[in-house]
N, C-alpha and C positions, 0 to 999 in steps of 0.2 A: 327522732332519727336513731335508731339503731346501728345501722351499719356505717354512719360516720362518727362513731363514738372515738376513734383511736388516728382522724383524719388529724393531720396535722396543720393548723394556721400559722399564715406567714402575714405578718402587718408588715407594711410599707405602702412607698408612698409614690403614686408615680408622677405624681406633680414634681417632686423634689426629689428623686431619686433615690431617698434615704430605705437603708436595706434588701434595696432589689439584686444583691449579690446574695441575700441569701436564699431566693428562691430556689434558682435553679438545684441546689442541690436535695432541695425538700421533692423536688418534681422528680429528680433521676431515682431517688429511696422510694414512691410513689412505683415508677416503674419498674421498680427489681421486687417492690411488695407483691407487685400485679403479675407479675411473670412466675411467680415462685413455682414451683410445682412440689408437692407434700408425697413423699414417699409410702409405697402400698402398705407397710408393716407400721408407718406409726398411724396414717387412718386407720388402720384394725384394730390398733389398741383403745387410739380414741371411738371408735364406733361401737366394743366392745362397752367403755365406759355408759355411754350414753344409752346405748341398748339395755344394759345391767336396772338402769332406773325405772326405764318406759319400755317395755316390749313392744314388739311390731303388735299389730293385731291380728286378728283372724280373719283372714277373706274367704268366704264362698266356706266357712267351716273348719277349714283349717289356719291352723297355729302360724303366723309366715315368719320367717325369720331369715335374715339379711346375712349372707356367707362372708361374702367381704366388699371391699369397695375400693375403687381406684381413682387414679385422677387424670382424667384421659386428656386433659388441655390446659394451659396455663392460663391463658387469656382469650378468654374469660374463663376463670377457672370452673370446670366441666368437671362432676364425679358420676361415676355408674357404679353401679349397687347389684350385685347379683343376689339373687331370692331364688326360695322354691317355688315364689307365687308368680303369677305373669305378670299382677302390677300390687302394686303398696295403694292402699288410700292417698288422696293429694291432702287429707288434714294430718298425715303421719310425714309425708315427707315435707311438708313446711315447719312440720318438728323440728 
């Protein structure tokens, strides 16, 4: 599961109580990461790097262009893309 790649693992024992105190700092850190909002400038620099290597596809004969991206919510992380076409193909959005 690639989405779990950076998920911390806290070995502990509920039977003996060993390392239980190590759990809450990891929980709070995960909550903070989940709530993080990324500024638009940073997102647009990332988008520029990504689209340089893999250009958006043609849609109805028009070369689609993603103008910019912004994060609209932190929990769950939600992003809004502004494009010159009505909709990008789902296969490109998954990319």
